C-alpha positions as CSV (number, residue, x, y, z in Angstrom):
1,X,94.3,90.4,113.5
2,X,97.6,89.2,115.0
3,X,97.6,89.1,118.8
4,X,100.6,89.6,121.1
5,X,100.5,86.0,122.4
6,X,100.8,84.7,118.8
7,X,104.3,86.3,118.2
8,X,107.6,86.9,120.0
9,X,110.2,89.6,119.5
10,X,113.3,88.6,117.6
11,X,114.9,91.9,116.9
12,X,114.6,95.4,115.5
13,X,115.0,97.1,112.2
14,X,117.7,99.8,112.4
15,X,118.0,102.0,109.4
16,X,117.8,101.7,105.6
17,X,120.8,100.3,103.8
18,X,121.4,101.6,100.3
19,X,118.8,103.1,98.0
20,X,116.7,100.1,97.1
21,X,114.8,99.6,100.3
22,X,117.0,97.2,102.2
23,X,116.9,97.4,106.0
24,X,119.6,96.7,108.6
25,X,118.1,94.2,111.0
26,X,119.6,93.4,114.4
27,X,118.2,90.1,115.7
28,X,118.4,88.1,118.9
29,X,117.0,84.9,117.2
30,X,117.7,83.7,113.7
31,X,114.5,81.6,113.6
32,X,113.5,83.4,110.4
33,X,116.4,81.6,108.7
34,X,115.7,78.2,110.3
35,X,111.9,77.9,110.0
36,X,109.8,77.8,106.8
37,X,108.1,81.2,107.2
38,X,108.6,83.9,104.5
39,X,107.3,86.8,106.5
40,X,108.2,88.9,109.6
41,X,105.8,90.8,111.8
42,X,106.4,94.5,112.6
43,X,104.8,96.4,115.4
44,X,103.5,99.6,113.8
45,X,101.4,102.1,115.7
46,X,100.5,99.3,118.2
47,X,99.3,96.9,115.6
48,X,101.1,93.7,114.5
49,X,101.5,93.8,110.7
50,X,103.0,91.0,108.6
51,X,105.6,91.8,105.8
52,X,106.8,89.3,103.3
53,X,110.6,89.1,102.8
54,X,111.9,89.2,99.3
55,X,115.4,88.3,100.4
56,X,117.9,88.7,103.2
57,X,121.6,88.2,103.8
58,X,123.6,87.9,106.9
59,X,126.2,90.5,107.8
60,X,127.2,89.0,111.1
61,X,125.8,86.5,113.6
62,X,123.4,89.2,114.9
63,X,122.7,91.4,111.9
64,X,121.2,90.9,108.5
65,X,120.1,93.0,105.6
66,X,116.4,92.4,104.8
67,X,114.4,93.4,101.7
68,X,110.7,93.5,102.3
69,X,108.1,93.2,99.5
70,X,106.8,96.6,98.5
71,X,109.6,98.5,100.1
72,X,111.7,99.6,97.1
73,X,113.2,103.0,98.2
74,X,115.3,104.3,101.0
75,X,112.5,106.7,101.8
76,X,109.9,103.9,102.3
77,X,112.5,101.9,104.3
78,X,113.0,104.8,106.7
79,X,109.4,104.2,108.0
80,X,110.8,101.0,109.5
81,X,113.6,102.6,111.4
82,X,113.6,101.4,115.1
83,X,110.6,99.2,114.5
84,X,110.4,96.0,116.6
85,X,110.3,92.8,114.6
86,X,108.4,89.7,115.7
87,X,108.1,86.1,114.5
88,X,104.9,84.0,114.5
89,X,104.9,81.3,117.2
90,X,103.0,79.0,115.0
91,X,106.0,78.5,112.8
92,X,108.5,77.8,115.6
93,X,107.5,74.1,115.9
94,X,109.7,73.5,112.8
95,X,112.8,74.5,114.8
96,X,114.3,72.5,117.7
97,X,113.4,74.0,121.0
98,X,117.1,73.9,122.0
99,X,117.7,76.5,119.3
100,X,115.1,79.1,120.5
101,X,116.1,82.4,122.0
102,X,115.1,83.2,125.5
103,X,112.7,85.9,124.1
104,X,110.5,83.2,122.7
105,X,109.4,82.4,126.3
106,X,107.8,85.7,127.0
107,X,104.1,85.0,127.7
108,X,104.7,81.5,129.0
109,X,103.6,80.5,132.5
110,X,106.3,79.4,134.8
111,X,106.0,76.8,137.5
112,X,108.5,75.3,139.9
113,X,108.5,71.6,140.7
114,X,108.5,72.3,144.5
115,X,106.5,75.6,144.8
116,X,103.9,75.3,142.0
117,X,102.9,78.1,139.7
118,X,105.2,81.1,140.0
119,X,103.5,83.4,137.4
120,X,103.8,84.6,133.8
121,X,107.1,85.5,132.1
122,X,106.3,89.1,131.1
123,X,109.7,90.0,129.8
124,X,113.2,88.7,129.2
125,X,116.0,90.9,130.5
126,X,119.2,90.4,128.5
127,X,120.7,93.7,129.3
128,X,123.4,92.0,131.4
129,X,125.6,88.9,130.9
130,X,123.1,86.9,133.0
131,X,119.8,86.7,131.2
132,X,116.7,86.9,133.5
133,X,113.1,85.9,133.1
134,X,110.9,88.7,134.6
135,X,108.0,86.7,136.1
136,X,104.9,88.5,137.3
137,X,103.3,86.7,140.2
138,X,99.6,86.5,140.9
139,X,100.0,89.2,143.7
140,X,101.5,91.6,141.1
141,X,105.1,91.2,142.5
142,X,107.9,90.6,140.0
143,X,110.3,87.7,140.4
144,X,113.6,87.6,138.6
145,X,114.5,84.0,137.6
146,X,117.9,83.2,135.9
147,X,117.4,81.9,132.3
148,X,119.6,78.9,132.8
149,X,119.1,75.6,131.0
150,X,120.1,73.7,134.1
151,X,117.1,75.0,136.0
152,X,114.6,74.1,133.2
153,X,113.0,70.7,133.7
154,X,110.5,70.9,130.8
155,X,109.0,73.1,128.2
156,X,105.5,72.6,126.9
157,X,105.1,74.8,123.8
158,X,101.5,73.8,123.2
159,X,100.4,74.9,126.7
160,X,103.0,77.7,126.9
161,X,104.5,76.4,130.2
162,X,108.0,76.3,131.5
163,X,108.7,73.9,134.4
164,X,111.7,74.8,136.5
165,X,113.5,73.3,139.5
166,X,115.0,76.4,141.1
167,X,117.6,76.2,143.9
168,X,116.0,76.5,147.3
169,X,117.4,79.8,148.3
170,X,116.4,81.6,145.1
171,X,112.7,81.9,145.8
172,X,113.3,82.8,149.5
173,X,115.4,85.9,148.6
174,X,112.2,88.0,148.2
175,X,110.9,86.9,151.6
176,X,114.3,87.8,153.2
177,X,114.2,91.3,151.7
178,X,110.7,92.0,153.2
179,X,111.8,91.1,156.8
C-alpha cells in the first residue's frame, strides 16, 4: 500500500482529450519527464493507486496529454477528471534537487539554524505570487514561511529535513500579533 509520505503532489488530471482515453494533465512539476519512472499515482477514493503511462506529450510548460495503460476510451478517462496526481519520492533522487517543485517538500520537517525545529511542512501555498510553506508547529499553530531559495541552508532528502536561516523578524511576527 502506498502511503502519503511516499509521494508528493505534482498536478491534477483535468478532463479527457479526444476519444482514445488521453487525459489533459496540469502539472506543477515535470519530474515525470526528468526521472526514470513510468508510472504516476492517483488519489482515488482516499487510496493512492499507481497507473502506468503509455505515452505523454507536452502542450505547454504546465500541461500535457497523458495516456494511461488500460484507459482506452473517453468514458474510462472521465473517471480521472479532477483527480490529484502524485509522484513517488523514491524516484526523485534521479533529479537534481534544484529542479524540484516546492510541493515536493510537503511532509518535510523544517528547522531554523537559530531557533531549532519549527515544525512540519503540511502544505505549500502557491495561490499567490509568493509561495509559502505552511508549517505546523508542535503546539498546533501554523507558521507561514516564504519558500525562498535564499533562506534555505540545506535539504536532507533522506531524513526529509529542510534547514533554513530565516530573517530575525519573520519568526517574531506571530509573537507581536499575540500582544
